[in-house]
BAVO-482837 format. One line per field, with one value per residue (C-alpha): residue number from 0; x, y, z. Coordinates in Angstrom, 3 decimals. Layout:
BEGIN
num = (NUM_...);
east = (X_...);
north = (Y_...);
up = (Z_...);
//
This chain:
BEGIN
num = (0_1_2_3_4_5_6_7_8_9_10_11_12_13_14_15_16_17_18_19_20_21_22_23_24_25_26_27_28_29_30_31_32_33_34_35_36_37_38_39_40_41_42_43_44_45_46_47_48_49_50_51_52_53_54_55_56_57_58_59_60_61_62_63_64_65_66_67_68_69_70_71_72_73_74_75_76_77_78_79_80_81_82_83_84_85_86_87_88_89_90_91_92_93_94_95_96_97_98_99_100_101_102_103_104_105_106_107_108_109_110_111_112_113_114_115_116_117_118_119_120_121_122_123_124_125_126_127_128_129_130_131_132_133_134_135_136_137_138_139_140_141_142_143_144_145_146_147_148_149_150_151_152_153_154_155_156_157_158_159_160_161_162_163_164_165_166_167_168_169_170_171_172_173_174_175_176_177_178_179_180_181_182_183_184_185_186_187_188_189_190_191_192_193_194_195_196_197_198_199_200_201_202_203_204_205_206_207_208_209_210_211_212_213_214_215_216_217_218_219_220_221_222_223_224_225_226_227_228_229_230_231_232_233_234_235_236_237_238_239_240_241_242_243_244_245_246_247_248_249_250_251_252_253_254_255_256_257_258_259_260_261_262_263_264_265_266_267_268_269_270_271_272_273_274_275_276_277_278_279_280_281_282_283_284_285_286_287_288_289_290_291_292_293_294_295_296_297_298_299_300_301_302_303_304_305_306_307_308_309_310_311_312_313_314_315_316_317_318_319_320_321_322_323_324_325_326_327_328_329_330_331_332_333_334_335_336_337_338_339_340_341_342_343_344_345_346_347_348_349_350_351_352_353_354_355_356_357_358_359_360_361_362_363_364_365_366_367_368_369_370_371);
east = (96.631_96.201_97.891_100.547_98.067_95.609_98.386_99.468_95.911_95.595_98.926_98.078_94.709_96.435_99.057_96.307_95.239_98.736_98.468_95.207_96.780_99.808_97.550_95.840_99.175_100.185_96.963_97.766_101.241_99.813_97.364_100.082_102.323_99.504_98.429_101.805_100.459_97.199_98.414_99.913_96.735_94.512_96.669_96.566_92.816_91.916_94.111_92.849_89.081_88.396_89.855_87.592_83.998_81.211_80.770_80.774_83.609_86.938_88.885_86.953_87.588_91.301_91.407_89.731_92.047_95.045_93.510_93.150_96.697_98.057_96.059_97.477_101.028_100.608_99.285_101.770_104.711_102.519_101.138_104.584_106.071_103.229_103.522_107.271_106.853_104.118_106.373_109.165_106.780_105.104_108.476_109.439_106.019_106.315_109.653_108.402_105.286_107.381_109.665_106.583_105.185_108.448_108.519_104.859_105.186_108.581_107.609_104.608_106.291_108.875_111.527_113.230_112.128_114.226_111.442_112.264_111.503_110.417_111.551_109.415_109.741_107.772_104.935_104.762_105.069_102.692_100.080_96.636_93.742_90.379_92.283_94.912_98.484_99.666_101.146_97.912_95.918_98.093_97.659_93.893_93.853_95.828_93.698_90.449_91.742_92.532_89.237_87.258_89.001_88.362_84.721_84.152_85.734_83.785_80.467_81.094_81.795_78.711_76.515_77.958_79.497_82.096_85.749_85.726_82.660_84.382_87.534_85.421_83.943_87.425_88.442_85.546_86.873_90.287_88.545_87.237_90.818_91.886_89.194_90.392_93.989_92.845_91.014_94.111_96.316_94.009_93.313_96.833_98.477_96.291_96.749_100.536_100.576_98.378_100.076_103.413_102.133_100.451_103.681_105.492_102.898_103.254_107.032_106.802_103.871_105.888_104.971_102.123_99.129_96.287_95.530_92.364_90.440_89.888_87.493_87.181_84.258_82.412_79.554_81.697_82.589_81.391_79.113_81.964_84.279_81.459_80.827_84.519_85.374_86.806_87.102_90.413_92.392_95.554_98.313_99.272_95.698_93.736_92.057_90.711_93.326_92.298_91.542_88.440_86.975_88.073_88.960_89.027_90.602_90.535_93.695_95.031_96.203_98.543_97.913_100.955_101.235_102.517_103.759_105.545_107.011_108.653_109.692_112.239_113.830_114.742_113.998_111.889_111.507_113.308_111.192_113.052_110.559_112.487_112.356_108.620_108.001_110.130_108.338_104.968_105.952_107.364_108.846_107.729_110.379_113.271_111.502_110.864_112.911_114.898_112.185_109.424_111.257_111.686_107.979_106.930_109.274_107.692_104.219_105.281_106.640_103.402_101.268_103.371_102.938_99.163_98.835_101.272_100.987_97.322_95.094_92.959_92.058_88.488_87.246_84.218_83.238_81.421_78.024_78.263_79.283_76.477_73.803_74.528_74.173_71.072_68.418_69.471_73.122_72.142_70.022_72.842_75.170_72.825_69.837_66.353_65.230_68.404_68.703_65.168_65.899_69.149_67.369_64.650_67.265_66.131_69.380_72.969_75.735_77.475_74.253_74.366_77.237_77.830_80.058_81.916_82.512_82.235_80.116_77.081_73.767_70.812_67.573_65.959_68.878_68.663_64.910_65.390_68.291_66.847_63.142_62.328);
north = (91.425_94.551_97.771_99.319_101.881_99.143_97.242_100.412_101.024_97.494_97.782_101.170_99.882_96.852_99.172_101.283_98.261_98.202_101.911_101.331_98.445_100.579_103.307_100.787_99.709_103.347_104.087_101.398_102.827_106.345_104.974_103.017_106.067_108.236_105.426_105.512_108.496_106.768_105.402_108.706_110.503_108.111_108.461_112.260_112.425_110.081_112.046_115.431_114.936_115.249_118.771_119.949_121.093_122.485_125.699_128.819_130.879_132.386_129.848_126.923_128.235_128.579_125.021_123.700_125.715_124.259_120.794_121.258_122.568_119.580_117.118_118.655_118.490_114.820_113.925_116.085_113.605_110.900_113.243_114.716_111.244_110.207_113.491_113.181_109.535_110.468_113.023_110.454_107.852_110.293_111.476_107.863_107.259_110.276_108.953_105.382_106.425_108.048_105.021_102.806_104.940_104.633_100.878_100.363_102.373_101.094_97.484_97.951_99.579_98.241_100.830_102.149_105.785_108.225_109.749_112.825_112.813_115.670_116.470_114.780_117.115_120.082_117.688_116.336_119.752_121.791_119.372_120.109_117.807_119.466_122.757_121.761_120.506_117.332_119.409_121.372_118.137_116.865_120.124_119.911_116.266_117.012_120.029_118.114_115.192_117.348_119.185_115.946_114.673_117.919_117.972_114.406_115.226_118.459_116.880_113.958_116.233_118.303_115.165_113.780_110.695_108.663_109.000_105.528_106.408_109.567_107.571_105.168_108.100_109.479_106.103_106.525_109.986_108.445_105.916_108.848_110.105_106.667_106.823_110.294_109.053_106.238_108.711_110.933_107.998_106.878_110.340_111.748_108.526_108.506_112.263_112.192_109.223_111.045_114.439_112.741_110.933_114.117_116.123_113.296_113.337_117.114_116.850_114.242_115.691_115.443_111.740_111.508_112.605_112.281_111.402_109.400_109.739_106.164_105.341_102.157_100.072_99.188_100.324_102.782_104.944_108.531_110.352_112.768_109.978_108.158_111.270_111.688_108.034_107.529_111.250_112.227_115.443_116.951_116.672_120.353_121.672_122.147_118.887_117.179_115.203_112.647_112.747_114.852_113.819_112.004_108.320_108.809_105.820_107.062_107.455_109.074_106.763_107.975_107.548_107.622_109.373_106.479_108.631_111.095_108.307_106.602_109.940_109.728_106.440_104.322_101.077_100.170_96.791_94.979_96.661_98.576_101.090_101.664_97.911_97.852_100.766_99.184_95.829_97.555_99.566_96.536_97.274_100.913_101.567_101.755_104.565_106.636_109.756_110.112_112.417_109.955_107.090_109.164_110.031_106.395_105.381_108.027_106.693_103.171_104.507_106.408_103.380_101.235_103.775_103.849_100.078_98.975_101.860_102.581_105.523_106.104_102.546_101.365_100.896_100.157_103.470_103.631_104.539_101.498_99.316_100.689_100.185_96.446_96.084_95.087_97.534_97.117_97.840_100.970_102.177_101.490_103.666_106.453_106.374_105.279_108.396_109.021_105.309_105.344_108.370_106.694_103.457_105.390_107.304_110.639_111.334_110.537_110.241_113.444_115.382_114.341_116.694_120.415_120.715_123.680_122.556_118.757_118.528_116.190_117.917_117.500_115.999_119.448_120.888_118.014_118.484_122.181_121.750_118.797_119.592_116.320);
up = (78.486_80.671_79.618_81.848_83.181_84.122_85.869_87.682_88.866_90.267_92.073_93.599_94.864_96.421_97.917_99.494_101.534_103.033_103.874_105.761_107.707_108.493_109.906_112.171_113.649_114.032_115.938_118.488_119.020_119.531_122.091_123.898_124.254_125.598_127.954_129.738_131.721_132.763_136.121_137.195_136.145_138.093_141.213_140.998_140.408_143.272_145.703_144.546_144.274_148.012_147.964_145.134_145.370_143.217_145.212_143.047_144.451_143.476_145.514_143.989_140.463_141.215_142.501_139.352_137.102_138.909_138.595_134.837_134.524_136.460_134.368_131.176_132.585_133.539_130.086_128.163_128.038_126.495_123.860_123.162_122.701_120.367_118.448_117.850_116.894_114.388_112.661_112.325_110.937_108.546_107.219_106.509_104.953_102.638_101.375_101.052_99.140_96.436_96.312_96.079_93.241_91.306_91.888_90.939_87.737_86.609_87.293_84.982_81.976_79.493_80.428_83.562_83.743_85.850_87.964_90.072_93.817_96.097_99.686_102.342_105.350_103.897_103.021_106.580_108.168_106.023_104.611_106.070_106.918_107.568_107.633_110.218_110.005_111.736_114.577_115.031_115.142_118.003_119.918_119.493_120.595_123.793_124.724_124.159_126.228_129.276_128.971_128.867_131.994_133.871_132.763_133.985_137.349_137.750_136.728_139.089_142.060_141.228_141.096_144.326_142.744_144.593_143.655_142.102_140.001_138.793_138.008_135.910_133.985_133.384_131.906_129.482_128.576_127.909_125.655_123.609_123.301_122.061_119.373_118.388_118.173_115.872_113.652_113.588_112.578_109.774_108.398_108.478_107.265_104.167_103.877_103.959_101.564_99.053_99.467_98.856_95.744_94.515_94.830_93.029_90.216_89.762_89.716_86.940_84.995_81.778_81.706_84.245_82.227_84.740_88.348_89.017_92.274_93.480_96.327_98.371_97.131_100.316_102.550_104.523_101.547_102.027_99.585_98.856_97.735_95.902_93.822_92.919_92.296_88.810_88.037_86.478_86.873_85.433_88.054_87.692_87.987_91.245_92.234_95.365_97.276_99.924_102.797_102.240_105.603_108.794_108.256_104.467_102.662_99.047_96.985_93.803_91.020_88.274_84.551_82.273_78.935_76.848_73.996_76.262_78.375_75.407_73.953_71.133_72.212_69.161_71.043_74.091_75.760_72.979_70.287_67.566_66.160_62.936_62.274_63.054_60.666_57.920_58.207_58.052_54.957_53.135_49.704_49.917_52.600_50.090_48.271_51.432_52.035_55.275_56.650_55.736_57.415_60.567_60.480_60.075_62.893_65.149_64.287_65.271_68.547_69.314_68.446_70.775_73.573_73.205_72.971_75.669_78.145_77.422_78.320_81.421_82.488_82.353_85.888_87.991_89.545_92.842_91.305_88.993_91.928_94.116_91.456_91.421_95.184_97.148_98.274_101.916_101.055_99.122_102.041_104.486_102.415_101.287_103.615_102.518_100.659_98.682_97.916_96.497_94.304_93.202_92.192_90.368_88.383_89.827_91.686_90.762_93.341_92.224_92.917_96.589_97.392_96.976_93.874_95.343_98.930_98.324_101.488_101.558_100.886_103.213_101.910_101.869_99.888_97.393_97.023_96.338_93.896_91.993_92.222_93.984);
//
């Protein structure tokens, strides 16, 4: 029978699948809101292109600046709507992730523990992904979108393309924006989910002993997440929190301190620890002092905590998973050279990233560091 910590790990991994699916639906809604400005943009561009030229002059530059400003103004309502929607959804997600954590843990242990929750709004507002907050990511996405559209129009005019050809190229630029919106949805959804869980773990560190970095076991897992998979960290100490890169799908799984969780409760899950201690002692019990009986009862309680709640669960880490895969799979994930070193036992996954920055090392850097 699995321990509570093993059951918790399985439930969190299954829950992460739901988070990824949620992000995919969110991406489509972002794209739909931005797309509401597409018709107006196309109408404006087609009517404006004939008045623009590629001549280098002050008047031409002014015309292009005004074109860019108008494009940004046309696109702004769609981005603003998607941005506000994302903050509402992320606030709900931050709350739901803590509720899910409480439910997952309490449904796996023999007691109902009163976990403390943390406010969601500061997490959504201040959490950073690749150094930027959710709001800053939306600003960057909108600016890049307008710039791409202007660049396509300006390049098309310079090359003498027809208005319809330029419009087609602008549609391609909008497709790039859609891809960026999908990346934003996936990255920030996983980020807010993990930041929320991480804050919850720190708040309840009296009974949450460790957090375990858990990567997705497939061919798309990054070298960063491969190297961290299965590593455990104290919730109150600095530790990596996903996402560590765009489209990151890794998560943090809690590990309970069984002894601390049960605490000084005389009974848990129908088990009376004094009765357990007395039955174990047999006839000796009547000769025990009050202090000795209390001590034996505490031992029974600690033993129950270790057996039923368990310690850090045994798991298949990414390196173990990868070693069992085919040569072609390994090369797809790592590249031919690193896969060869990995198979030969010359290079472990954790040596493929910079331990300080957690960024993947180049082949030359690996050769220099490892003497290969």
